[in-house]
PQR file of N, CA, C, O and H, with PARSE charges and radii, in Angstrom:
ATOM      1  N   MET A   1     -62.115  11.553-106.302 -0.4000 1.5000
ATOM      2  CA  MET A   1     -61.571  12.895-106.395 -0.0000 2.0000
ATOM      3  C   MET A   1     -60.194  12.973-105.738  0.5500 1.7000
ATOM      4  O   MET A   1     -59.291  13.626-106.262 -0.5500 1.4000
ATOM      5  N   GLY A   2     -60.031  12.306-104.588 -0.4000 1.5000
ATOM      6  CA  GLY A   2     -58.749  12.338-103.884 -0.0000 2.0000
ATOM      7  C   GLY A   2     -57.643  11.652-104.659  0.5500 1.7000
ATOM      8  O   GLY A   2     -56.506  12.123-104.680 -0.5500 1.4000
ATOM      9  H   GLY A   2     -60.765  11.775-104.163  0.4000 1.0000
ATOM     10  N   ALA A   3     -57.977  10.535-105.299 -0.4000 1.5000
ATOM     11  CA  ALA A   3     -56.965   9.811-106.071 -0.0000 2.0000
ATOM     12  C   ALA A   3     -56.518  10.629-107.276  0.5500 1.7000
ATOM     13  O   ALA A   3     -55.340  10.623-107.631 -0.5500 1.4000
ATOM     14  H   ALA A   3     -58.900  10.152-105.282  0.4000 1.0000
ATOM     15  N   LEU A   4     -57.448  11.327-107.899 -0.4000 1.5000
ATOM     16  CA  LEU A   4     -57.105  12.163-109.046 -0.0000 2.0000
ATOM     17  C   LEU A   4     -56.206  13.318-108.625  0.5500 1.7000
ATOM     18  O   LEU A   4     -55.205  13.599-109.284 -0.5500 1.4000
ATOM     19  H   LEU A   4     -58.405  11.332-107.610  0.4000 1.0000
ATOM     20  N   ALA A   5     -56.556  13.988-107.534 -0.4000 1.5000
ATOM     21  CA  ALA A   5     -55.739  15.104-107.047 -0.0000 2.0000
ATOM     22  C   ALA A   5     -54.354  14.624-106.637  0.5500 1.7000
ATOM     23  O   ALA A   5     -53.355  15.269-106.956 -0.5500 1.4000
ATOM     24  H   ALA A   5     -57.369  13.760-106.998  0.4000 1.0000
ATOM     25  N   GLY A   6     -54.284  13.498-105.931 -0.4000 1.5000
ATOM     26  CA  GLY A   6     -52.990  12.951-105.528 -0.0000 2.0000
ATOM     27  C   GLY A   6     -52.147  12.545-106.716  0.5500 1.7000
ATOM     28  O   GLY A   6     -50.936  12.765-106.729 -0.5500 1.4000
ATOM     29  H   GLY A   6     -55.095  12.974-105.672  0.4000 1.0000
ATOM     30  N   GLY A   7     -52.784  11.952-107.719 -0.4000 1.5000
ATOM     31  CA  GLY A   7     -52.058  11.550-108.925 -0.0000 2.0000
ATOM     32  C   GLY A   7     -51.527  12.731-109.707  0.5500 1.7000
ATOM     33  O   GLY A   7     -50.404  12.696-110.209 -0.5500 1.4000
ATOM     34  H   GLY A   7     -53.768  11.774-107.708  0.4000 1.0000
ATOM     35  N   ILE A   8     -52.325  13.771-109.812 -0.4000 1.5000
ATOM     36  CA  ILE A   8     -51.896  14.971-110.541 -0.0000 2.0000
ATOM     37  C   ILE A   8     -50.729  15.641-109.821  0.5500 1.7000
ATOM     38  O   ILE A   8     -49.739  16.008-110.454 -0.5500 1.4000
ATOM     39  H   ILE A   8     -53.238  13.800-109.404  0.4000 1.0000
ATOM     40  N   MET A   9     -50.838  15.803-108.508 -0.4000 1.5000
ATOM     41  CA  MET A   9     -49.752  16.434-107.761 -0.0000 2.0000
ATOM     42  C   MET A   9     -48.488  15.575-107.786  0.5500 1.7000
ATOM     43  O   MET A   9     -47.379  16.106-107.859 -0.5500 1.4000
ATOM     44  H   MET A   9     -51.642  15.505-107.994  0.4000 1.0000
ATOM     45  N   GLY A  10     -48.648  14.259-107.725 -0.4000 1.5000
ATOM     46  CA  GLY A  10     -47.496  13.373-107.820 -0.0000 2.0000
ATOM     47  C   GLY A  10     -46.804  13.503-109.172  0.5500 1.7000
ATOM     48  O   GLY A  10     -45.576  13.523-109.251 -0.5500 1.4000
ATOM     49  H   GLY A  10     -49.549  13.829-107.665  0.4000 1.0000
ATOM     50  N   ALA A  11     -47.601  13.590-110.231 -0.4000 1.5000
ATOM     51  CA  ALA A  11     -47.030  13.740-111.567 -0.0000 2.0000
ATOM     52  C   ALA A  11     -46.309  15.076-111.720  0.5500 1.7000
ATOM     53  O   ALA A  11     -45.267  15.151-112.371 -0.5500 1.4000
ATOM     54  H   ALA A  11     -48.599  13.573-110.166  0.4000 1.0000
ATOM     55  N   VAL A  12     -46.860  16.123-111.125 -0.4000 1.5000
ATOM     56  CA  VAL A  12     -46.212  17.438-111.186 -0.0000 2.0000
ATOM     57  C   VAL A  12     -44.868  17.415-110.465  0.5500 1.7000
ATOM     58  O   VAL A  12     -43.878  17.945-110.971 -0.5500 1.4000
ATOM     59  H   VAL A  12     -47.706  16.062-110.596  0.4000 1.0000
ATOM     60  N   VAL A  13     -44.833  16.806-109.293 -0.4000 1.5000
ATOM     61  CA  VAL A  13     -43.579  16.718-108.530 -0.0000 2.0000
ATOM     62  C   VAL A  13     -42.558  15.877-109.282  0.5500 1.7000
ATOM     63  O   VAL A  13     -41.394  16.266-109.388 -0.5500 1.4000
ATOM     64  H   VAL A  13     -45.637  16.376-108.882  0.4000 1.0000
ATOM     65  N   PHE A  14     -42.976  14.733-109.804 -0.4000 1.5000
ATOM     66  CA  PHE A  14     -42.054  13.873-110.547 -0.0000 2.0000
ATOM     67  C   PHE A  14     -41.529  14.583-111.791  0.5500 1.7000
ATOM     68  O   PHE A  14     -40.334  14.533-112.082 -0.5500 1.4000
ATOM     69  H   PHE A  14     -43.921  14.417-109.718  0.4000 1.0000
ATOM     70  N   GLY A  15     -42.409  15.233-112.513 -0.4000 1.5000
ATOM     71  CA  GLY A  15     -41.990  15.966-113.710 -0.0000 2.0000
ATOM     72  C   GLY A  15     -41.017  17.087-113.393  0.5500 1.7000
ATOM     73  O   GLY A  15     -40.056  17.312-114.128 -0.5500 1.4000
ATOM     74  H   GLY A  15     -43.380  15.273-112.276  0.4000 1.0000
ATOM     75  N   GLY A  16     -41.271  17.792-112.294 -0.4000 1.5000
ATOM     76  CA  GLY A  16     -40.371  18.870-111.899 -0.0000 2.0000
ATOM     77  C   GLY A  16     -38.989  18.366-111.529  0.5500 1.7000
ATOM     78  O   GLY A  16     -37.982  18.956-111.921 -0.5500 1.4000
ATOM     79  H   GLY A  16     -42.052  17.609-111.697  0.4000 1.0000
ATOM     80  N   MET A  17     -38.936  17.280-110.779 -0.4000 1.5000
ATOM     81  CA  MET A  17     -37.641  16.720-110.400 -0.0000 2.0000
ATOM     82  C   MET A  17     -36.894  16.175-111.618  0.5500 1.7000
ATOM     83  O   MET A  17     -35.680  16.341-111.738 -0.5500 1.4000
ATOM     84  H   MET A  17     -39.754  16.800-110.461  0.4000 1.0000
ATOM     85  N   LEU A  18     -37.626  15.528-112.510 -0.4000 1.5000
ATOM     86  CA  LEU A  18     -36.999  14.996-113.715 -0.0000 2.0000
ATOM     87  C   LEU A  18     -36.492  16.127-114.607  0.5500 1.7000
ATOM     88  O   LEU A  18     -35.403  16.036-115.175 -0.5500 1.4000
ATOM     89  H   LEU A  18     -38.612  15.393-112.412  0.4000 1.0000
ATOM     90  N   TRP A  19     -37.286  17.194-114.728 -0.4000 1.5000
ATOM     91  CA  TRP A  19     -36.869  18.350-115.522 -0.0000 2.0000
ATOM     92  C   TRP A  19     -35.599  18.962-114.940  0.5500 1.7000
ATOM     93  O   TRP A  19     -34.678  19.320-115.674 -0.5500 1.4000
ATOM     94  H   TRP A  19     -38.170  17.268-114.266  0.4000 1.0000
ATOM     95  N   PHE A  20     -35.559  19.079-113.611 -0.4000 1.5000
ATOM     96  CA  PHE A  20     -34.371  19.632-112.967 -0.0000 2.0000
ATOM     97  C   PHE A  20     -33.157  18.732-113.205  0.5500 1.7000
ATOM     98  O   PHE A  20     -32.052  19.235-113.406 -0.5500 1.4000
ATOM     99  H   PHE A  20     -36.308  18.788-113.015  0.4000 1.0000
ATOM    100  N   GLY A  21     -33.344  17.423-113.186 -0.4000 1.5000
ATOM    101  CA  GLY A  21     -32.250  16.504-113.470 -0.0000 2.0000
ATOM    102  C   GLY A  21     -31.739  16.643-114.895  0.5500 1.7000
ATOM    103  O   GLY A  21     -30.531  16.600-115.130 -0.5500 1.4000
ATOM    104  H   GLY A  21     -34.241  17.014-113.023  0.4000 1.0000
ATOM    105  N   ILE A  22     -32.653  16.809-115.847 -0.4000 1.5000
ATOM    106  CA  ILE A  22     -32.250  16.994-117.248 -0.0000 2.0000
ATOM    107  C   ILE A  22     -31.509  18.314-117.414  0.5500 1.7000
ATOM    108  O   ILE A  22     -30.500  18.382-118.115 -0.5500 1.4000
ATOM    109  H   ILE A  22     -33.634  16.844-115.655  0.4000 1.0000
ATOM    110  N   LEU A  23     -32.009  19.358-116.770 -0.4000 1.5000
ATOM    111  CA  LEU A  23     -31.345  20.655-116.837 -0.0000 2.0000
ATOM    112  C   LEU A  23     -29.947  20.585-116.239  0.5500 1.7000
ATOM    113  O   LEU A  23     -29.000  21.129-116.807 -0.5500 1.4000
ATOM    114  H   LEU A  23     -32.829  19.303-116.200  0.4000 1.0000
ATOM    115  N   LEU A  24     -29.811  19.924-115.105 -0.4000 1.5000
ATOM    116  CA  LEU A  24     -28.517  19.795-114.456 -0.0000 2.0000
ATOM    117  C   LEU A  24     -27.562  18.919-115.268  0.5500 1.7000
ATOM    118  O   LEU A  24     -26.364  19.195-115.324 -0.5500 1.4000
ATOM    119  H   LEU A  24     -30.580  19.481-114.644  0.4000 1.0000
ATOM    120  N   SER A  25     -28.087  17.868-115.896 -0.4000 1.5000
ATOM    121  CA  SER A  25     -27.209  16.984-116.670 -0.0000 2.0000
ATOM    122  C   SER A  25     -26.664  17.685-117.911  0.5500 1.7000
ATOM    123  O   SER A  25     -25.574  17.359-118.379 -0.5500 1.4000
ATOM    124  H   SER A  25     -29.060  17.644-115.850  0.4000 1.0000
ATOM    125  N   SER A  26     -27.414  18.644-118.444 -0.4000 1.5000
ATOM    126  CA  SER A  26     -26.889  19.381-119.590 -0.0000 2.0000
ATOM    127  C   SER A  26     -25.747  20.309-119.179  0.5500 1.7000
ATOM    128  O   SER A  26     -24.922  20.686-120.012 -0.5500 1.4000
ATOM    129  H   SER A  26     -28.301  18.909-118.063  0.4000 1.0000
ATOM    130  N   ARG A  27     -25.698  20.674-117.914 -0.4000 1.5000
ATOM    131  CA  ARG A  27     -24.628  21.539-117.415 -0.0000 2.0000
ATOM    132  C   ARG A  27     -23.358  20.761-117.064  0.5500 1.7000
ATOM    133  O   ARG A  27     -22.252  21.274-117.238 -0.5500 1.4000
ATOM    134  H   ARG A  27     -26.368  20.368-117.238  0.4000 1.0000
ATOM    135  N   VAL A  28     -23.505  19.540-116.577 -0.4000 1.5000
ATOM    136  CA  VAL A  28     -22.341  18.782-116.114 -0.0000 2.0000
ATOM    137  C   VAL A  28     -21.929  17.667-117.075  0.5500 1.7000
ATOM    138  O   VAL A  28     -20.963  16.955-116.799 -0.5500 1.4000
ATOM    139  H   VAL A  28     -24.403  19.124-116.436  0.4000 1.0000
ATOM    140  N   ASP A  29     -22.620  17.499-118.174 -0.4000 1.5000
ATOM    141  CA  ASP A  29     -22.315  16.477-119.176 -0.0000 2.0000
ATOM    142  C   ASP A  29     -22.256  15.071-118.591  0.5500 1.7000
ATOM    143  O   ASP A  29     -21.326  14.311-118.862 -0.5500 1.4000
ATOM    144  H   ASP A  29     -23.404  18.077-118.399  0.4000 1.0000
ATOM    145  N   SER A  30     -23.258  14.738-117.787 -0.4000 1.5000
ATOM    146  CA  SER A  30     -23.351  13.421-117.192 -0.0000 2.0000
ATOM    147  C   SER A  30     -24.826  13.066-117.049  0.5500 1.7000
ATOM    148  O   SER A  30     -25.669  13.951-116.902 -0.5500 1.4000
ATOM    149  H   SER A  30     -24.013  15.355-117.566  0.4000 1.0000
ATOM    150  N   VAL A  31     -25.139  11.780-117.092 -0.4000 1.5000
ATOM    151  CA  VAL A  31     -26.513  11.327-116.959 -0.0000 2.0000
ATOM    152  C   VAL A  31     -26.871  11.011-115.502  0.5500 1.7000
ATOM    153  O   VAL A  31     -28.027  10.721-115.195 -0.5500 1.4000
ATOM    154  H   VAL A  31     -24.455  11.060-117.212  0.4000 1.0000
ATOM    155  N   VAL A  32     -25.893  11.066-114.621 -0.4000 1.5000
ATOM    156  CA  VAL A  32     -26.109  10.724-113.210 -0.0000 2.0000
ATOM    157  C   VAL A  32     -27.175  11.610-112.554  0.5500 1.7000
ATOM    158  O   VAL A  32     -28.008  11.076-111.821 -0.5500 1.4000
ATOM    159  H   VAL A  32     -24.954  11.302-114.871  0.4000 1.0000
ATOM    160  N   PRO A  33     -27.199  12.938-112.774 -0.5600 1.5000
ATOM    161  CA  PRO A  33     -28.249  13.743-112.140  0.2800 2.0000
ATOM    162  C   PRO A  33     -29.672  13.341-112.558  0.5500 1.7000
ATOM    163  O   PRO A  33     -30.601  13.432-111.756 -0.5500 1.4000
ATOM    164  N   VAL A  34     -29.837  12.906-113.784 -0.4000 1.5000
ATOM    165  CA  VAL A  34     -31.167  12.478-114.234 -0.0000 2.0000
ATOM    166  C   VAL A  34     -31.592  11.218-113.485  0.5500 1.7000
ATOM    167  O   VAL A  34     -32.744  11.098-113.070 -0.5500 1.4000
ATOM    168  H   VAL A  34     -29.082  12.831-114.435  0.4000 1.0000
ATOM    169  N   ILE A  35     -30.676  10.295-113.315 -0.4000 1.5000
ATOM    170  CA  ILE A  35     -30.998   9.047-112.618 -0.0000 2.0000
ATOM    171  C   ILE A  35     -31.290   9.316-111.144  0.5500 1.7000
ATOM    172  O   ILE A  35     -32.296   8.850-110.610 -0.5500 1.4000
ATOM    173  H   ILE A  35     -29.739  10.392-113.652  0.4000 1.0000
ATOM    174  N   VAL A  36     -30.406  10.071-110.489 -0.4000 1.5000
ATOM    175  CA  VAL A  36     -30.566  10.339-109.060 -0.0000 2.0000
ATOM    176  C   VAL A  36     -31.837  11.140-108.798  0.5500 1.7000
ATOM    177  O   VAL A  36     -32.620  10.785-107.917 -0.5500 1.4000
ATOM    178  H   VAL A  36     -29.589  10.450-110.923  0.4000 1.0000
ATOM    179  N   LEU A  37     -32.047  12.210-109.549 -0.4000 1.5000
ATOM    180  CA  LEU A  37     -33.232  13.033-109.324 -0.0000 2.0000
ATOM    181  C   LEU A  37     -34.501  12.342-109.813  0.5500 1.7000
ATOM    182  O   LEU A  37     -35.589  12.639-109.320 -0.5500 1.4000
ATOM    183  H   LEU A  37     -31.410  12.498-110.264  0.4000 1.0000
ATOM    184  N   GLY A  38     -34.384  11.433-110.764 -0.4000 1.5000
ATOM    185  CA  GLY A  38     -35.546  10.651-111.177 -0.0000 2.0000
ATOM    186  C   GLY A  38     -36.015   9.717-110.075  0.5500 1.7000
ATOM    187  O   GLY A  38     -37.213   9.593-109.820 -0.5500 1.4000
ATOM    188  H   GLY A  38     -33.500  11.191-111.165  0.4000 1.0000
ATOM    189  N   VAL A  39     -35.059   9.058-109.423 -0.4000 1.5000
ATOM    190  CA  VAL A  39     -35.408   8.168-108.306 -0.0000 2.0000
ATOM    191  C   VAL A  39     -35.935   8.979-107.128  0.5500 1.7000
ATOM    192  O   VAL A  39     -36.941   8.615-106.519 -0.5500 1.4000
ATOM    193  H   VAL A  39     -34.086   9.158-109.630  0.4000 1.0000
ATOM    194  N   ALA A  40     -35.260  10.069-106.809 -0.4000 1.5000
ATOM    195  CA  ALA A  40     -35.719  10.930-105.712 -0.0000 2.0000
ATOM    196  C   ALA A  40     -37.077  11.542-106.042  0.5500 1.7000
ATOM    197  O   ALA A  40     -37.921  11.697-105.159 -0.5500 1.4000
ATOM    198  H   ALA A  40     -34.442  10.365-107.303  0.4000 1.0000
ATOM    199  N   GLY A  41     -37.288  11.889-107.301 -0.4000 1.5000
ATOM    200  CA  GLY A  41     -38.571  12.453-107.719 -0.0000 2.0000
ATOM    201  C   GLY A  41     -39.696  11.445-107.629  0.5500 1.7000
ATOM    202  O   GLY A  41     -40.823  11.804-107.290 -0.5500 1.4000
ATOM    203  H   GLY A  41     -36.603  11.763-108.019  0.4000 1.0000
ATOM    204  N   ALA A  42     -39.408  10.189-107.927 -0.4000 1.5000
ATOM    205  CA  ALA A  42     -40.440   9.158-107.811 -0.0000 2.0000
ATOM    206  C   ALA A  42     -40.866   8.987-106.360  0.5500 1.7000
ATOM    207  O   ALA A  42     -42.053   8.852-106.067 -0.5500 1.4000
ATOM    208  H   ALA A  42     -38.492   9.898-108.202  0.4000 1.0000
ATOM    209  N   TYR A  43     -39.895   8.994-105.456 -0.4000 1.5000
ATOM    210  CA  TYR A  43     -40.212   8.875-104.034 -0.0000 2.0000
ATOM    211  C   TYR A  43     -40.969  10.111-103.537  0.5500 1.7000
ATOM    212  O   TYR A  43     -41.955   9.987-102.810 -0.5500 1.4000
ATOM    213  H   TYR A  43     -38.930   9.104-105.695  0.4000 1.0000
ATOM    214  N   ALA A  44     -40.511  11.292-103.926 -0.4000 1.5000
ATOM    215  CA  ALA A  44     -41.179  12.529-103.525 -0.0000 2.0000
ATOM    216  C   ALA A  44     -42.586  12.594-104.105  0.5500 1.7000
ATOM    217  O   ALA A  44     -43.508  13.063-103.438 -0.5500 1.4000
ATOM    218  H   ALA A  44     -39.709  11.393-104.516  0.4000 1.0000
ATOM    219  N   ALA A  45     -42.762  12.127-105.342 -0.4000 1.5000
ATOM    220  CA  ALA A  45     -44.084  12.123-105.959 -0.0000 2.0000
ATOM    221  C   ALA A  45     -45.028  11.203-105.203  0.5500 1.7000
ATOM    222  O   ALA A  45     -46.199  11.532-105.014 -0.5500 1.4000
ATOM    223  H   ALA A  45     -42.013  11.746-105.883  0.4000 1.0000
ATOM    224  N   TRP A  46     -44.530  10.060-104.771 -0.4000 1.5000
ATOM    225  CA  TRP A  46     -45.363   9.146-103.993 -0.0000 2.0000
ATOM    226  C   TRP A  46     -45.773   9.795-102.665  0.5500 1.7000
ATOM    227  O   TRP A  46     -46.937   9.732-102.270 -0.5500 1.4000
ATOM    228  H   TRP A  46     -43.579   9.793-104.925  0.4000 1.0000
ATOM    229  N   LEU A  47     -44.806  10.416-101.985 -0.4000 1.5000
ATOM    230  CA  LEU A  47     -45.113  11.071-100.713 -0.0000 2.0000
ATOM    231  C   LEU A  47     -46.137  12.183-100.877  0.5500 1.7000
ATOM    232  O   LEU A  47     -47.102  12.252-100.116 -0.5500 1.4000
ATOM    233  H   LEU A  47     -43.860  10.467-102.307  0.4000 1.0000
ATOM    234  N   VAL A  48     -45.939  13.048-101.854 -0.4000 1.5000
ATOM    235  CA  VAL A  48     -46.870  14.156-102.081 -0.0000 2.0000
ATOM    236  C   VAL A  48     -48.235  13.623-102.485  0.5500 1.7000
ATOM    237  O   VAL A  48     -49.260  14.138-102.037 -0.5500 1.4000
ATOM    238  H   VAL A  48     -45.155  12.992-102.472  0.4000 1.0000
ATOM    239  N   GLY A  49     -48.258  12.602-103.321 -0.4000 1.5000
ATOM    240  CA  GLY A  49     -49.533  12.011-103.729 -0.0000 2.0000
ATOM    241  C   GLY A  49     -50.311  11.454-102.555  0.5500 1.7000
ATOM    242  O   GLY A  49     -51.527  11.631-102.475 -0.5500 1.4000
ATOM    243  H   GLY A  49     -47.426  12.183-103.685  0.4000 1.0000
ATOM    244  N   VAL A  50     -49.624  10.780-101.641 -0.4000 1.5000
ATOM    245  CA  VAL A  50     -50.287  10.228-100.458 -0.0000 2.0000
ATOM    246  C   VAL A  50     -50.792  11.344 -99.550  0.5500 1.7000
ATOM    247  O   VAL A  50     -51.900  11.257 -99.020 -0.5500 1.4000
ATOM    248  H   VAL A  50     -48.637  10.636-101.706  0.4000 1.0000
ATOM    249  N   ILE A  51     -49.993  12.388 -99.369 -0.4000 1.5000
ATOM    250  CA  ILE A  51     -50.404  13.501 -98.511 -0.0000 2.0000
ATOM    251  C   ILE A  51     -51.611  14.223 -99.096  0.5500 1.7000
ATOM    252  O   ILE A  51     -52.558  14.532 -98.372 -0.5500 1.4000
ATOM    253  H   ILE A  51     -49.093  12.459 -99.800  0.4000 1.0000
ATOM    254  N   VAL A  52     -51.587  14.493-100.394 -0.4000 1.5000
ATOM    255  CA  VAL A  52     -52.712  15.181-101.024 -0.0000 2.0000
ATOM    256  C   VAL A  52     -53.951  14.289-101.014  0.5500 1.7000
ATOM    257  O   VAL A  52     -55.055  14.769-100.753 -0.5500 1.4000
ATOM    258  H   VAL A  52     -50.818  14.242-100.982  0.4000 1.0000
ATOM    259  N   PHE A  53     -53.782  13.011-101.293 -0.4000 1.5000
ATOM    260  CA  PHE A  53     -54.915  12.090-101.254 -0.0000 2.0000
ATOM    261  C   PHE A  53     -55.552  12.067 -99.869  0.5500 1.7000
ATOM    262  O   PHE A  53     -56.776  12.118 -99.740 -0.5500 1.4000
ATOM    263  H   PHE A  53     -52.885  12.622-101.505  0.4000 1.0000
ATOM    264  N   SER A  54     -54.722  11.991 -98.839 -0.4000 1.5000
ATOM    265  CA  SER A  54     -55.237  11.963 -97.467 -0.0000 2.0000
ATOM    266  C   SER A  54     -55.923  13.271 -97.108  0.5500 1.7000
ATOM    267  O   SER A  54     -56.960  13.268 -96.445 -0.5500 1.4000
ATOM    268  H   SER A  54     -53.728  11.950 -98.943  0.4000 1.0000
ATOM    269  N   ALA A  55     -55.352  14.384 -97.539 -0.4000 1.5000
ATOM    270  CA  ALA A  55     -55.946  15.684 -97.224 -0.0000 2.0000
ATOM    271  C   ALA A  55     -57.294  15.860 -97.910  0.5500 1.7000
ATOM    272  O   ALA A  55     -58.245  16.345 -97.298 -0.5500 1.4000
ATOM    273  H   ALA A  55     -54.509  14.386 -98.078  0.4000 1.0000
ATOM    274  N   VAL A  56     -57.377  15.473 -99.165 -0.4000 1.5000
ATOM    275  CA  VAL A  56     -58.638  15.618 -99.894 -0.0000 2.0000
ATOM    276  C   VAL A  56     -59.673  14.644 -99.356  0.5500 1.7000
ATOM    277  O   VAL A  56     -60.843  14.998 -99.209 -0.5500 1.4000
ATOM    278  H   VAL A  56     -56.604  15.079 -99.662  0.4000 1.0000
ATOM    279  N   ARG A  57     -59.258  13.441 -99.067 -0.4000 1.5000
ATOM    280  CA  ARG A  57     -60.199  12.431 -98.569 -0.0000 2.0000
ATOM    281  C   ARG A  57     -60.686  12.775 -97.157  0.5500 1.7000
ATOM    282  O   ARG A  57     -61.851  12.557 -96.824 -0.5500 1.4000
ATOM    283  H   ARG A  57     -58.308  13.154 -99.187  0.4000 1.0000
ATOM    284  N   GLY A  58     -59.795  13.307 -96.343 -0.4000 1.5000
ATOM    285  CA  GLY A  58     -60.158  13.631 -94.976 -0.0000 2.0000
ATOM    286  C   GLY A  58     -60.820  14.985 -94.817  0.5500 1.7000
ATOM    287  O   GLY A  58     -61.279  15.318 -93.724 -0.5500 1.4000
ATOM    288  H   GLY A  58     -58.849  13.485 -96.614  0.4000 1.0000
ATOM    289  N   ALA A  59     -60.881  15.786 -95.894 -0.4000 1.5000
ATOM    290  CA  ALA A  59     -61.455  17.131 -95.800 -0.0000 2.0000
ATOM    291  C   ALA A  59     -62.962  17.077 -95.552  0.5500 1.7000
ATOM    292  O   ALA A  59     -63.514  18.000 -94.952 -0.5500 1.4000
ATOM    293  H   ALA A  59     -60.508  15.516 -96.782  0.4000 1.0000
ATOM    294  N   GLY A  60     -63.626  16.039 -95.990 -0.4000 1.5000
ATOM    295  CA  GLY A  60     -65.069  15.958 -95.831 -0.0000 2.0000
ATOM    296  C   GLY A  60     -65.514  15.437 -94.487  0.5500 1.7000
ATOM    297  O   GLY A  60     -66.683  15.574 -94.127 -0.5500 1.4000
ATOM    298  H   GLY A  60     -63.178  15.289 -96.477  0.4000 1.0000
ATOM    299  N   THR A  61     -64.608  14.844 -93.738 -0.4000 1.5000
ATOM    300  CA  THR A  61     -64.977  14.277 -92.434 -0.0000 2.0000
ATOM    301  C   THR A  61     -64.449  15.177 -91.337  0.5500 1.7000
ATOM    302  O   THR A  61     -63.247  15.421 -91.232 -0.5500 1.4000
ATOM    303  H   THR A  61     -63.658  14.732 -94.031  0.4000 1.0000
ATOM    304  N   GLU A  62     -65.357  15.658 -90.536 -0.4000 1.5000
ATOM    305  CA  GLU A  62     -64.944  16.516 -89.421 -0.0000 2.0000
ATOM    306  C   GLU A  62     -65.328  15.835 -88.127  0.5500 1.7000
ATOM    307  O   GLU A  62     -66.467  15.405 -87.943 -0.5500 1.4000
ATOM    308  H   GLU A  62     -66.333  15.459 -90.621  0.4000 1.0000
ATOM    309  N   GLU A  63     -64.358  15.744 -87.236 -0.4000 1.5000
ATOM    310  CA  GLU A  63     -64.627  15.144 -85.934 -0.0000 2.0000
ATOM    311  C   GLU A  63     -64.993  16.255 -84.947  0.5500 1.7000
ATOM    312  O   GLU A  63     -64.473  17.369 -85.006 -0.5500 1.4000
ATOM    313  H   GLU A  63     -63.433  16.094 -87.386  0.4000 1.0000
ATOM    314  N   GLU A  64     -65.893  15.912 -84.054 -0.4000 1.5000
ATOM    315  CA  GLU A  64     -66.268  16.875 -83.023 -0.0000 2.0000
ATOM    316  C   GLU A  64     -65.283  16.796 -81.877  0.5500 1.7000
ATOM    317  O   GLU A  64     -64.835  15.712 -81.503 -0.5500 1.4000
ATOM    318  H   GLU A  64     -66.315  15.007 -84.006  0.4000 1.0000
ATOM    319  N   GLY A  65     -64.949  17.947 -81.321 -0.4000 1.5000
ATOM    320  CA  GLY A  65     -64.024  17.989 -80.199 -0.0000 2.0000
ATOM    321  C   GLY A  65     -64.660  17.451 -78.923  0.5500 1.7000
ATOM    322  O   GLY A  65     -65.883  17.332 -78.837 -0.5500 1.4000
ATOM    323  H   GLY A  65     -65.314  18.828 -81.625  0.4000 1.0000
ATOM    324  N   SER A  66     -63.843  17.130 -77.947 -0.4000 1.5000
ATOM    325  CA  SER A  66     -64.374  16.551 -76.707 -0.0000 2.0000
ATOM    326  C   SER A  66     -64.784  17.596 -75.712  0.5500 1.7000
ATOM    327  O   SER A  66     -65.249  17.262 -74.623 -0.5500 1.4000
ATOM    328  H   SER A  66     -62.850  17.227 -78.017  0.4000 1.0000
TER
END
């Protein structure tokens, strides 16, 4: 379940960054924003995927306080 949630959120973040790069490149007539935001989106997608995976996986385990 955690891997699926992390993968979905990672794909959403990557898609959003890529979409923003395509939108920006149509305004400036250059492909550079797509490349830069695609690379940044891949890194951000990995980070968000790991955070969501950890949160979902760790949600079922509760530690008792001291």
